[in-house]
Structures are given as structure tokens and as C-alpha cells.
C-alpha positions as CSV (number, residue, x, y, z in Angstrom):
1,M,82.1,97.7,104.1
2,R,81.0,100.3,101.9
3,I,81.3,98.9,98.2
4,A,80.6,99.7,94.8
5,P,80.3,97.5,91.5
6,G,83.9,95.9,91.5
7,A,85.7,97.7,94.2
8,V,85.9,98.4,97.9
9,I,85.3,102.0,98.8
10,G,85.5,102.2,102.3
11,W,84.4,100.9,106.2
12,D,81.1,101.9,107.1
13,M,82.8,104.2,110.0
14,A,79.9,104.4,112.5
15,A,79.5,100.7,112.5
16,A,83.7,100.4,113.2
17,L,83.0,103.0,115.6
18,A,80.3,101.3,117.8
19,L,82.4,98.2,117.7
20,A,85.2,100.0,119.1
21,Q,83.3,101.6,121.6
22,A,81.7,97.8,122.4
23,L,85.5,96.6,122.3
24,G,86.1,99.4,125.3
25,I,88.5,101.0,122.9
26,N,88.7,105.1,123.5
27,P,86.5,106.3,120.8
28,L,88.9,109.2,119.8
29,I,91.7,107.1,119.6
30,A,89.3,104.7,117.4
31,A,88.2,108.1,115.5
32,E,91.9,108.9,115.1
33,L,93.1,105.5,113.6
34,L,90.2,104.1,112.1
35,P,90.6,106.1,108.7
36,E,94.3,105.4,108.2
37,I,93.7,101.6,108.7
38,E,90.3,102.0,106.6
39,A,92.5,103.6,103.4
40,V,95.8,100.4,103.8
41,M,92.7,98.0,104.0
42,V,90.9,99.4,101.0
43,R,93.7,99.7,98.8
44,K,94.7,95.9,99.7
45,M,91.2,94.5,99.1
46,N,91.0,96.2,95.8
47,E,94.3,94.6,94.9
48,Q,93.3,91.5,95.5
49,M,90.4,92.2,93.6
50,E,91.8,93.1,90.5
51,G,94.4,90.5,90.8
52,R,91.3,87.6,90.7
53,R,90.1,89.4,87.6
54,N,93.2,89.4,85.5
55,G,94.0,85.9,86.5
């Protein structure tokens, strides 16, 4: 993950694509789908972090 102070800003896409390749996932499909999955993950992680800060 790429993070900034207090927030998740994304994935290390090179690592994510390497993992997909190691798992036998077609790299073109991974490259197409990972950014959309990343966006949801970033939004949800930041919502959870914000909830913990606000108690």
C-alpha cells in the first residue's frame, strides 16, 4: 500500500501486478481490474480510519 500521514492513497501497482502474475492471473485482465478495486479499497480503508479517529 501507498500511504500518507493519516490516509491510504493506493496500492503499489507494480507489486499488485507481480502478485497477480505469480498467481497465474492474466496481466492484461489484472491491469484492467486492479485500479477499480484499488479505488474501492482506498475509500473504505480511509472511511474506517476516519471512524476510528472520531471515536
